[in-house]
Steps between C-alpha positions, in 0.01 A plus 500: 500500500629707210322832452585729207367821350524515120461832318491510121488832316461580130432825319123483553445301819645387831407169661580370847452154646567390858592132479536247779626150412396554137147612590382854426392660829416836343503651151481868411518667161515863383452599139654829384246727331644638171299821557667534845160507669494389863261209536280517811677254728419402858653756733497796259329811638301743284323829539176418322176671414160347579315472169192311618338409832261202500272509810334175394834316517650717775808553287666753272714509191820705517704630208868434578627565148504131400321333211219388731336686786581364847231348724464635854267321741342680797701298758822615334374856442415593858798613712386468861589733780722373782198479732310292244796268460537437871129443549493262208809316625326430832193377311710266286677364808167411664387329180822299485467389861146379424604325179779311679226314686330396178590195297782579259421436135795475262859608539646839415862512386597868547704732282752756626240767575291260710595604850441397858174683555387530137389859573702615202238329287220702651282670244373761749151471361284783616151618428642762265411430137773569248309791345508682835878546499597456134368675192587533132796729440662434841874445493613207715831327570462129433728196488477200268377205708436264210630532145282488188383143451337395173252774399486656846685817587726521808349505847622781724486599865544819700655299786861560396776252595871535427701175508859501616737207529403416857186704580186633335407860580132603519446878540119485543445183705605472865623147537796298623525166323735208455478268201328177598763315302733561794382206708716534814283663768792656688643651181162644403458660839856641482433654159168643612663669802772644273247635251297662779808703596562602138162613376324822612129508592268487203756324277514132413792265445527129420808283538553294185604137511867587436497722811544187714810528722573857379617765745320810622729728296440304178123529533518862608719600204266325258205684659683836477565455129133430435394798714730725299358366171144568623578857608664574165205346317253719690690813396505395135130412494404861585680625190354240262191516287295181463529252342868449580736230625624611844715210605636206307603193688858381483652390166420139410830348611482682835140382549614141443778535758267669749197275466607145414865480610615406848825401671438135413579567133835339420566666164364776280572429132435760231585516130552877487788699651272796582274271702802373695596859583141576612499191721831589663390860556173393664673232707759748629224726631229256614628141482858480628469123538441475123817682397724290277221253415428652156654318206494572127375221272707495184437149365392419144163372620258781605454531878133398521555212258805383694300470826183362336291809572374541141378139504318556829333814365377297201345251745352796686289611200388152398149372588637153573787425738637148527610345831806279529290197590303526175204690645406848385335830592255683277512870589238735358512872580190711440402853596315380809699204630772243444412132483760225550411139426724215616517184284686171553591485129750222434571436869346163598671447835629176652280400793137609483274775367489705822882497522529609138252787552676623817845499337367688195325761715806554722723547197241732348494714819864610458454574131174689558661727762790556262281575197272737695804695612674494159185599307401758765145364506260712703143522617303178546687176433322162489710182522334172402707226655438134416234373741638342818286274715707515820470805724866480604607513136294812437644666810855406394452659157350814654783544752756436224346776292514746791866417554580540130328840485723644773763581237253740335542872579130564431225457755288189450186370671448124462188303597509127583415240236126496446277195465536532123879469525556868424722757671385860483761767558566867430831665426581869512640641177626850426644454152400320183535126448792342317267400217382855443855634528638264237199426281210670325165360390507299179390735219340210318274359772494829699611324814225237518736218400239367256366567149199352327564177315508491118177295497324760722607792278394306187156441652475876576592575133222273376241656734602852395492387134133406527424844646672671203324279248165601641576871457708526181401442137857494362605219273801402706609513863868541606624353825832627641643302795816361662670227286417226751131598493483516120672159484231361733222651286648357181556151647291392801217743412522471120163320474331783692660760272378315188151464647484874567607582144245256348209603722553877466633510144800708606873448472716496812851645474720392792826687551775461757647799683829422676485812719156418643456381859369143504165628632476780242295470179304724265224423249439733201243491217663503154336644186 
């Protein structure tokens, strides 16, 4: 299988796409701020000031110097002592042992930070309310856990993590973890034993997926680099005055190489010489197996156009996606959830209805997993498959979806197909969706996707006209409206207009305003 990393850079943005057999596995984009302001990105660490504590929500807002205040929840605000952590870890282990005996509902496809024991995900909930250890004016060191999405500010945590190429360093959480995406039991045990020899008491470390088969020295060197960064950061924090950026994650190209690139990548193609130099420099230090794989694209056709990436991104922001068989997906993203509806469309099949439905659903499964990943959909996702009567068909579609989702780097939780033919799933998201990155709400319909019809607005004009006639004694009434509305009033509603003039003994002056919104109109008395 061919696997390539494409990096396209212009003066104001840098885009990267990991492509396998023509399919986008991952897409990242970074826009350059003309004002040179550092956008709060996942991984950045700030020294912030608490500006408001909300006991009713057990949360606080922290000023980090960004446009929007950051949100800090109590679970992320409390840094537990080592004794608390160990007591809580034992409690979690007992709960897990009990839960193993219960019936399993749904399947969880882990991300890199989902580890063997899951204790890294502990929230260390205690009886301490947030107002007991945090107050307005406090200066706290926080890290961006989730970027600003829509109107919400970034979400932050005090549980700092520093990601290296092979390991993740956690200065406040005692934990040894191995990414669940490393499936070989012997390899996971080997890595866990290595990490236990590397980390001191009270410190946490997780082996990332790319740590598989790596040596003790490789992991130890990566851990040492992160330890050095943390010690330097602690020194700098003491000299800083909040709000202030303490630590910025790696430059965009380095993040791409660290997070979404592995030894299975055959080629790295970039359209900028500076990017090629960055790639080679990073590969020399961290990815020796990738040296010599970077190539400069110098063709007449732009890089992303040449490999069909621009076309895929256009499909990724469309509400309707067509399947090769003739079926289609309707994808609607809202603030609360994402709904995906599967339709047979033009596909009529060859044998029988049940066979047609199964083939459409199986084809839709691959495209759904791809679109969810490409669009970076998050939160609750509801998939409405075409109803299947046979239980084995429903199970086949469900298992196919689980298999297709394994390519996704984000953690997902998928429930079996319900009696209504729906699949409910959740997907972890830390950055904005593709639609919000590339699009903005329509200024005309204000994001609703709909405007009132001409007939509806004309009826509103007539109702408002009767109100004005009952209050005003002027000899004439002027109506200003959108050209399509005035055309409707002077054609379809002309009899009503004449009746109003005759009954009230007043002249109606109808005028078109080209710069009016179709729903906008004004009625004025004329002397």
